[in-house]
N, C-alpha and C positions, 0 to 999 in steps of 0.2 A: 610439595602441597598435596600429598596422598588424601583422597576423601574429601576434597573440597566440595561443597555442597552449594546451591543456590544462596542458602543463609549467609555463606561465606564471601558472596560478592559485594563488594562496596555498594553504597547506595549511588545510584545515578550510574552505574557502570554499563548497565543494559541499554540505557537510552544514548550515552553518549558514545558508545561502540558499536551500535547496531549496524550490520552489515545486510545486504541482499534484501532491504526490504522491498515490498511489492506494491505500497498505496501510493506512492508518487505517480506522475505520469510516465507513460512509458518510455518516451525519449530521454527524460531525466534520468530516469533508472539505467537505462543502458549506458548512457554517458557515465555515471557513476561506477557501473560495473567494469566498463572499460578502465577507467581511471585505477580502480583497485587492481585489475589484473596488471596493470603497468607497474604500480608501486610493488606489488609482489615480485615481478620479474626483476625490479631493480635491486629489491632485498636479496633474491637469490644470486644475482649478479656480483653482489659484493661479498659472497661464501668463498672461502679459499679453501684450497684441498681437494681431495678426490670425491667423486660421486658415491652417495649413499645409495644402496640397495634398497628398492621400493619407492625411492624419491620421486621416481617419474610418474607414480600414480597422481601426484598433484600438481604437475606442472601445467595442467588446464582446470581452470575453475569452471564447474557446470551446475547450474541451477537446475533442480528438479522441477519439472512442470507441475502447475496446480491442476489443470484439466487431465481428466481422465480416459475421456472417450467411452466410458462405460467398462474399462477394462480392470475392474477391481475383482479380487478374489472372494469367495464366500466367507472366509475367515478374518476378513477386515472388520477390525473393530471401531465402531462409529463413536464419534465424540462431538462436542460442541463445536459449531464451524463447517461441519461437512455439508456440503450441499448435495442433494439428492434431486431425481427425476421420478415422480410417482406417476405409472401408468396403469390406469383401472380401465379394463375392457370387460363387455358382458352385458348384463342388464343394464348397466350404466357405464358410458365410455367418456373418459376424459384423461388429460395428463396435465400435471402442474408441477413446477419447481417448489423444493421446499429445503429448509435448512434446520439443521439440529439446533436449538437455542441453547441458552445458559444452562436450562433446567434438564437438558437432555432430551427434550420433547421434539416430536415433529408434528408441527401444526399443519393438517390438509384442510383446505376448505371443502365444505359439505360433509366432512367427514369427524373432524375434532382432531384432539391431541393424542399422540401415541408416543409411549416412553420407549425410546430406542437408544439412548447413550450408554456406553459399555456394551453393547449387543454387538455381535457380529452381524455381517450383512445378511446372511441367511436367517438368522434368529428374528432381526428386525422385519424381514419381509414376511415372515409368519405372523408377526405382531401386527403389522399393518394389514394383512390380509383378513385378520380376525377382527379389527377394528371396522374396516370397510364391510366386512359380512353383516356386521350389525345394522348398517343401513341400508345395504344394496344386496339383495340375494343374487345368486348365481353370478357374481362379479369376480374377476381374477385380477389378481395385484402384479406388477412388476415394479421392482425397485433396483435403481442404478444410481451409483455414486458419480456425479459429474464434476464435482470440484473438491478437492481434498482441503481439510482444514488446515491451518497454519499453526505451528507451535514454537515457542520461543526457547531455544536452547543456548547454553554458555559453552563456548570453546575456550578452555584455559590450559594454562601450562605453557609447554615449550612449542609454541606454534608462531607463525609469523604475525598473524594478526589476530590476538586474541580479543574476545569480546562475545557480544550476545548476538544472535542470529535468528531471524524469523524464516522457518523452512517448512515445507510441506510434512505432513504426518508420516509419509511413508518414504521420506529421504533416508538413504544409507549413510552409514557411518562414514565412509569414504567421501561421500559428496558433501556431507557437514564438514568435515575435516578439510576438504579442498577448499571450502568458502574462506577459511582462515589460513589458507596457503599451505596447508600440511605441517608435520613437524620441521623443527629447525634442525640446523647441525648437531645441537645438543639434545633434541627430543628423541623419545622412544618410538620405534616402529612396532615393537614387539609385545607392549602391554599397555595398550589404550584403554582408559577405564570409562565406563558410563556410571556415574554418580546421581542417584535418585533419592531426595529426601535423607541425605547424610549417609549413605549405603552405598556401596558398589555393587550394580545390579548385573553387570556384564564386563567383561573384558575381552579385547580383540587383540590378535596377532596377525600383522598384515604381511608378514613374511610366507606362511602357508599361502594366502590368498596370491601373492605376487609370483611365488614360484611354482605352484602347484594348482592353482584355482580352488583351494579347499578353504573351509572357514565360514562362519555364519555373520554376515554382513547386513542381514535384515532385522535387526532388533527395532521394533516400533518405538520410537522416541516419544516421550510424553512432554507436555509442557513444563518448564523448569528443570529439565534434565541438564547435567553437567558432563561435556566430554573433555576429560582431563588427559593430556599428554606428560608422562612424567619424564624425567631424565634418563638417557639411554643407559642400557646396561654395558656390558663388556664389547667395545667396538674394536674390530680387529680388521686388518688391511688384507685383502686378497691381490696378488700382483702376478701377473704372466699369463700363462696359458690356460686359464679357467674359461669355459664356454661363454657365460654370460658376462665376464669381464670383458673379454676381447670382442664380443658383439657389442657391448655398450661403447667399446672405445672406437670401432668401426664407425659407428652411428655418430658419435661425437664429430668424428672426423669429417664425415659425409657433410653433416650441418654445417660445420666450419666452412668447408670448401663451398657449399651452396651460398652461405651467408656473403662469402668474399667475392662469390661470383654474380651477385645480385645486378651488377652494373658491369657485366663481363663484356657487354658492347660497347662500353665507354673506354677510350684509352684512359692511362693511368693519369695524365695531366688533368682529365675533367674530374676524375675521382678524388684526386688531390684537393682540387679547388672546393667542391662539393663538402668535402671535411671539413675545410677551413671555413666556408661560409656558414656550415652548420654552427661550428663552434662559436663563431663572432655572434651569430643571431641569438645563442644561448646566452652568452656573456651579456648582451644587450636587453634580454629579456623579449625578444621578437619572435620566439617560436613557442607553439604550444605542444612541441613534442615531449613526450615523457621522458625521465631518466633512463628508462630500459631502452627506448626507441633510439636515444642517442648513443647509447652504448652498443646496442646492436649495429647500428649503421656505421660508426665510425671506429669499432673496435677499440676505443680509448675510453680514459676515465672520464665520467660526466662531470662538466664543470657547471655549477649553479650559476644563475644570474648574479652578477656583481651588484651587491646592494647600494653601495656608495660612489658610483662613479663620479669623479670630478668632471666639470663642463670640457674640460681639455681632452681627459682620457675618452670620455663619450665620442668627442667630436674626432677624435684619432681612430675609433674604432668604427665610427660610421663612414668615414672617407675610406677607410681599409675594406669595408664590406662593400661599399659601392665599386669601389677599384675592382674587388674579385668578382663580383656579379657582372662587370661589364666584360672583365677578361673570360668570364664562363660563357656569355653569349657570343663573343667572338669565336670561341672554340667550337660553339654549338651550330655555327652557320654551315651545315651540312646537308646538301639536298641528295637526293635519290643518286644521282650521277656521279658522287664524289669518289674520286679516284686516288685520292693521296694515300701517300705510303704512311703506314701507322709503325713509328720507330719502335714503340715497345714490343719487346718479345718476352714470353714467359717460357723459363725452361723448367721442366719437371724431370725428378731424378727418381727412380724407385727401382726396387729389385722384383725385375721381371719374373712372374710366374708364382711369386709368393702371396700369402694373404697379406691385405693390407696392414694390420695391427703387426705383424711379423716383420715387414719390410721396414715399418717405422721404427720398430725396436731394434734391428739390426743396422740400420741406415742412420739413425739419428738418436739412439739410445732413448727412445720415447715408450717407456714400459707401459701396458695397460695395467690398471689400477683402480679398485673400488673397494669402498668400506662396507662392512657388514657388521649387523649387531647381533651377538650371540647371549643367550641366557646363561647365568651360571650353571656351570657343569656341562655345558655343550661342548663337543670336541671338533677334531679336524674332520670327522665324517659329516657332521652336521654342516661345517663350512663349505665342503665340497659339494654336498647336495644341494645347499642354496646357490651356490655359485655355478650349477649347472654341469658340474663334473669338467674333465678334462676336455680342452680345445683338441680338435682333430691335429694339429701340429704339436700338441703337447706331450711330455713324457710322463706316460701314466703309472709308470713303476714307482716314484718317490717324490715327496714333497720336501721343501726347506721351509724351516720354523725359525724366525728370529725374534728373541725377546729380551727384556732385561730382567737380571737376576735379582735377588734381595739386596745385593750390594750395588746395584745401579749399572753393572758391567752387561755389556751386549753379548749374547750367547747364541748359538746357531745349533739347530738339531734337525737330524734327518728323520722324517717320518713316512714310513712305507704305507701303502694303502692298505695292508693288511692288519696294522696296528693303528689306523687313523682313528677307529672307534674308541680308542683308550688313551688318547691325548687330549686333555681338556685345554682350552684355550683361554688366555687372560687377556685383560685389557692393553691394548698396545700392541700386541703380537703382530708380526708380519708373517704370512703364508705365501711362498712363492711356488709357483708350477712352472718348470723350464721347458721351454721347446726344444725338440729335436731337431737335428740337423739331417736332413735326408739327401743323400746324393742321387741326382738324375740318372735314371738307367737307360741306356741305348736311346738318347734324346739329342738332338743339335737345336741350336737356336739360329735363326736368321733375323737380323735387325738392319737397320738403315733404310735405304732407297731400293728397297725389294717389292715385288708384286704382292706377296703375303707374307709379312713378317710374324715370328711367332715360334712356336717349338714344333719339332718334327721328329717322327721315328726314324732310329738310323738302322739300316740293315748291315749285315756284316759285308765287309769289303767295298762299301759304298764310297765313291770319290766325290770330290768336290764339283767338277763338270757335270758328272752324271745327275747328281743331285739338283743342280741350277736348271739341267735341262728338262729333268722330270717333272717338276713343279713350275716350269716357266718362270721363275724367279727375276730374270733379267728383263728390265723394261727399256723401251727405245732410248731415253735419255739416262741411262746408266752409265757411268763412267767406266770404260772398258779396259783402262790401262792400269787400274789398281784395285785390290779388295783386300780384306784382312781377315785373318782367322785367329781368335783368342782361345788358345788350347789350355785347359784348366787340368794339371796332372793329379794324380790321386793323393798326393802329399800337400795339395793347395797351392803349390807353384804355377804360375801362369807363363805363357809363352806366346809372342806375337810372330804369325807366319803370313808375308805379305805374297800376294798373287797377282798375276795379270789375268783379269776376267776372260778377254778374248781367248788367251793361249789355254786356259782352264777349260772353256768350252770345247776347244779344238783338240784336247786330250794330250796336250803337252806334258810328259811326265813331270817336270820340274814344276808345274804350276796346277795340275789336277792332283791335288793332295788327296791322301787318303783319310777320310773323316773318322773322328773318334767321339766317345761319348763325352758331352758336355762341352763340345766345340761351339763356338759363337761366330758365325758368318756375317760380316759387315760390308755392305755394298754403297756406293756413293753415287751421287749424281754429277753431271757436268757443271751444272748451275752453280755447284759448292765451290768451283774453282775461278768463277767469274766474280768481279768487282760489282757490286749491285750498282746500277747505273741510274741517277735520278737527274729531274731538273726541277726548278724552283720557280714559283710565281709569287711576286712580293707586291703590296700596294693595295689600295680600296677596290677588292673583287670581293664576290662572296665567300670564296673558298680560298685564300691565299694558303700557301704551304708548298710541300714537297710532293712530287709526283714521279712514278716511275718512268723511266725512259723507253719508249718504243721506236724501233727502226721505222724511218719513214715519216715521222710525225713532224708536223710544220707549226708555225708559229699560231696560226689559226687553230688548230688542234688543242694546244697547249691553253690557249685563252678560253676555248669553250669548256675544257675541264676546269679551269678556275672559276667558272660561273659569271655570272653577269656583273658589270661594273656596278659600284654602289653609285648613289648620287652625286656623292663629292668627288668621283673620279673624273680625270680628264679623259673623255672620249676621242681625243684627235691625235695625240701623240703617246708612243711607248718606246721602250728600249730593250734591245735583247743582247746579252752580253754572253760571248762566247770564252771559255775557259783556256789560257794558254800556258798550261804546265806551271802555275805557280807566277807566271810574268802577269804584268797589267792585261785587263781583259780586252778583248777586240769588242767593241759596242757598236751596234747598228740602230739606227733609227726606224721605227714601224708606223706606219699610217694605220691607226686603229678603225678608221671608217671603211677601210676595205677588207678587215679582218674580224670583225665582231660578227658573232652570229645574232640574227633577230627573229622576230615571228614571222617575218617574211621569207627568210632564207637563210642558209649558212655557204660560205665561201668553199664548199668541198671541191670545186673544180679548179680553184686558183692554185697554180703550180708554179708560178713566177717567182724566181730566186730572189728577186729585189723586193717584191711586195709582201711575199709569204715565203720567207726562207726556212730551209730545214733545220730542225731543232737537232743540236748535238748533245751527246752526254753532259751533264753538270752544268748546262746552259741556266742562265736565270733570265726571266721576264719581269721587268719592272714597269708597273703601272702607276701612274703618277695623281696627285690630287689637285683640284682646283685650290688656289690661294685662299686661305680664310673663310672656307665653305660653310656655310649653316643654312639649313632650310629656311629658318626663320630668326631674326635677332628680336629677342622679346625683353621688355622691361615689365616690372611689377609695380603698381602704385595701390597702396592700402591706406587705410585710415579714413580721415576726414576729407574726402573729396566726393564729388557728385556722383561718380560711376568707378569704383574702385575695381581694379581687376588686372590681367595681363593684357599689354598693348605690343602688338608687332611694329617695328621700327619700318616706316614707309619710305626713308631716305637714307642716303649715306652719313649724313651729318645731323642726324636729328637732334634736337636740343631739348632739356627739360621742360622749357616753358611751352614748346609745342605739345608734348605729350600731356600737360597739364590742361591745355586747352581742350584736347580730345576727351580728356576725362571729366570734362564739365565744370573744372575750377574748384575752389575750395568750399566747404561748407561753412555756415556762419559760426559753427564751434571750432574751427580749425585753429590750431596755433603754429602758423608757418616759421614762428621763431625758433620752434624745437623740431624742426622737420629732421629727419634722420635718413641720410643717403648711403646705401650700402652697395660696395663693388666688390665682387670676388677677385682676390689676388691670386696669380698664377695661372697655370693651364687649365683649362676646363676638359681638355681631351683626355680620355683615361689612358689612351696609348702613349702620350707623352708624359703623363704622370707615372706610368709604369715604367717608362724609360729612365725618368729621372730618379725613381727609386733604386733601380738596378745599377745605376751609375753612382750612387750614393749621394745624390743631389737632393737637397730638400727645397722643394718647389714652394716656398713660403716668403712672403714679404716681410722685411725686418720689423714692420710694426704691426705684424698679424697678431701679436700678444694682445692688442688691444689696450684699453686704459692702463691695465696694470703695468704692461711693459713700457709704456710711455712715462709713466710715472717713476718707475725704477731708474730709469734713464736721466730723468730730471733731479732726481733726489741727489744729496751729496753722498761722498763715500765715504764709509766708516772704515776703521780699522778695529780689529780684534784686540782686545786690552793686552793679552798675555803674549800672543805669537807676533802681532803687529800684522796679520794678514787682512787683505782688502777685504771688506763685506759690503754687501748690497744692503740698501735701506728701502725695501720694497714697501709698497701700500698693498697689504693683502684683504683683497676685496673677492677673490675667486672666481674672476670674470676672465675667460679665454675666448678670443673670436676666432681663432683657427685661420681658415684662408678668406674669410669675410673682413672687409676693413671698412670703417666708417670715413667718409670723404665729408669734410666740413663744407658746407655751402651757406650761402645767403639768400633764402629763398625769397624773403621780402623783397630785396632786390631785384630778384629774377622777376617776381610778378610785376614790379614796376617798369619792366622791360630793360634793365642794364644788361646789354649783351656781353660786357666783360664778366659778369656774375653768373651768366649762363652755363651751364655744363652740356658738353656732348656726350650723349649716351652711348653705353656699349651694351651688347648683349649680356643679359643676366643682372643689369642694375635693377636695384630696388629702392623706392621710395616710400617713406612712411610718415605720414602725417598726423601728429597727435592730437587729441581733444585738448582744446584750452583747460589749463589748470592754474589754480592760484597757490600752488604748493612748492616748496622747496625741500632740498634733502640735505642730511648730514650723515656722512660716513666715516667710520674709522674711530679713532681714539678720542672720543667724546663720552660725556657720561651716559649720554644716550647714542649709542654706537650706530644705530641705523634708525632714523626717525625721518618723519615728515612734518613740516611745519607750514602754516599758512602764512605768506609773507605780504607785507604791504607796500606800496611804492615808497622807495627811499631806504629799505631795510638793508643794513650793512651785513658784512661777513661776521664782523664783530658781535653784533647783535644777533645774528643767527645762531652763533656757537654758545652765546649767554643763554639763549632760549633752550638749547640742548644740555644745558647745565655744565659748560665749560669743557675744557679738555682734560684729559687724564694726564698722570705724571709721565707716563710713557710716550705721550703725543710728541711729535717732531714738529714743533710749532715754526720752525724756520722754512719749512717745505710744505705747508698748508698750501692747497691749490683749489682754485674755484672754476669748477667745470661748467661752463656755460650750456644751455639747453641746444644751442645749434652745434656743440661738439668741441668749441674752441676752449683752450685752458689758460687761465690766468695765472701768473706765478708771481707776480712782482707787487709789493704794496696790496696784498689781498684783503688785510684786514678790514680796510676802509672801502672796498669795493662793493657796488650796489648789486643786492642779490635780486635777481628777477625770477618770476615764476618758470619752474622747470630746471633752474640752476641746483647744482650739487656742490657742497664743501667737502673736500677729501682730505682727512686729516691722518698722514702716515704714522707709522710706529718709529720710535728710536730703536728699540731692540724687538727681534722676533719673539712672538710668543703665541700659542694657541689662543684663539679667540673665536666665540661661537658666531660672531657677526660676520666673520669672513666667510660662512657659508650660505649668506642671505644675499641671493642676487636680485630680489626685487628693490633693495635698497639704492642700486645704481641707477642714475638718470635714464641713460638709454633704454633701459629693459623697462624701467617705470614708464617712461613716455610711450613705449612700444605698447604695453598693456592697455594704457590709458587710450591709445589710439582705437584699439580693437574692442572696447567694451560697447 
């Protein structure tokens, strides 16, 4: 698209793609800019391949300020929209703000209009001085630009966000390109064009700017200009020991390490949970984090929110998310005095004494690489110049060039520095600078448990014992019975020499070895030979876990490290288990009333072995919980009652009628026949749920599939016609109840005082009283597959189906069910049954097929009644 002008922009493109506008409210603009920044980061994160030289110029978008604080040069050309401050002093003294209007005039009160459009600031000051002099003698004028005009420019071609942008008139080309994200991987950095009136008026090469600080970036943009980024020229790859290439590689490695260490203070278990929680929240659409933020935080591919989660899938994800959050909260109960052992240990390995990029190359095969764009005819010499020359560790005598010949075969060429200016580069060439391997000269290395590890000079005749004494390398806890020297010979072979540290310090010739260049001395500490001794605390305490063992610690000390017992903890009895080398443990009962620390004091003086026994290595202290403890047992009553809300149970065997009395009874519009009573099935304790998952146990009730599952089991079994395989004949209405199950109750009987019909309440129960309705529902294989009908007393199922247009050919007429408003299901002689308000007729399929009505949950009686109750 060379030479694209404003006239070549499609109609409406400027408005639809406008970026960086300044007219909206500041807060909204900032939020918009942040969103654009995150989108650009996400787009760049998708790019594959090596970094391109000069792309770092556009990693940060920066809007040029409109305000000037008066700091504008005298040669600035004024135009419509510029705001100025006119100061007049002398025989007349006043100062007024003024703006250059569309005619290029500056209207000054008490003076008149002055033509300044197209003039430099210096000439405009003279023009204003002359105009003021006509009205006020001996008056001087000062003119300052306070706010720059905005111009609309188009950024097109190979950029991440092409479109129109409203920018200050003095914006540089780099800033304008940065608003659009800069050139893409296919865009050129070497010939960026400014098109005005259909003609190219300026071209910009970013390489001299980035490499040497040269080039003119201060072209004054005018309204309607187009900044066009064409496709790149010859793109070649520089790999190896080039100064800029290795510097970029070290910077990327440092940034990656910083990113991975953002949560360095958290153990890996918590970091893993945070990553899982973020992904689940993203899938459920519960996070406002941008794709770039997710990629940066997790280091993994961004998963967009799932648009069509079924109720069953959403409930499963919600349950999983709640479980992970509860588990994370448990792990985060760490106070200032936490002494638990952190099992995660990070091991790092690198080639000591080498540059980071060289160590990564030699250790892991990670070659520093960067792509450069060269103009036609540019040679290896230009590539070497833009690459910053050779790195310190590079071999400066020769380069290796790999390219494809006309036959498509790979060929390799050696290029000397002397002939670099004569070898032109082509698209796809790979230019390599190899590192040189320098042997250490008269240097030895000390590693391990030494006072000062590192490299040291070696003098002729220096022995091991003399060196260790000279620099005081032996620590008090250094293991004196053994040390090693790894000796590297000139041909690269290595040998292991073992010595006794104490004897080497004593001058024993057999152990006081004579040191040679490139020797590596390793010392150890006594602790390395000891098995790590730990103790463990389990149960409902603030910080359960594994703690380091210390000589002399007692049960009260370990209890203090584990933190305060939780509310559900039994504060009277605990057990201490001593290990017996794999045999059944020796268990001792503890009286916690004597051992727990309180605000009034701590049993630091209690040394009684019976009450406060000593802790031995690998002991386990168990704290127990109160049976079925909960701070409150709560039920929820909603819908048509006088006082809907949450009610705490005030007795062990509270009944549903008791709570309804506390709720003020039913309203006149209540429909007790359709009351919906919900009870959670399975454990509410996240620790028990987690244990069940780890054990492979599904903590769900057989009927937790809801109405769909019940009707599956009620339907007759079908056989596949060709294979004879048994098939299910489900009613496909798309409702899954998860761990919540409806209990059928007779609320009208309960209100009349029938004790047999009353329900003993449990924690988490929920009662929904719907608003009275005169409607019934038809769901399934009917002519109107999800419909609501007003029913009169005496209406039968047959008549209701006739109102729905009858059943389809795929209807399973033998398995039609009548779902009563109170949750009961009638399955025999259904067609003549009376239909009451709130009932639903369910018509299953004979053969499974895709149906749009399956996705509509509002057609089902329970959900429809719930919605009706809350209106």
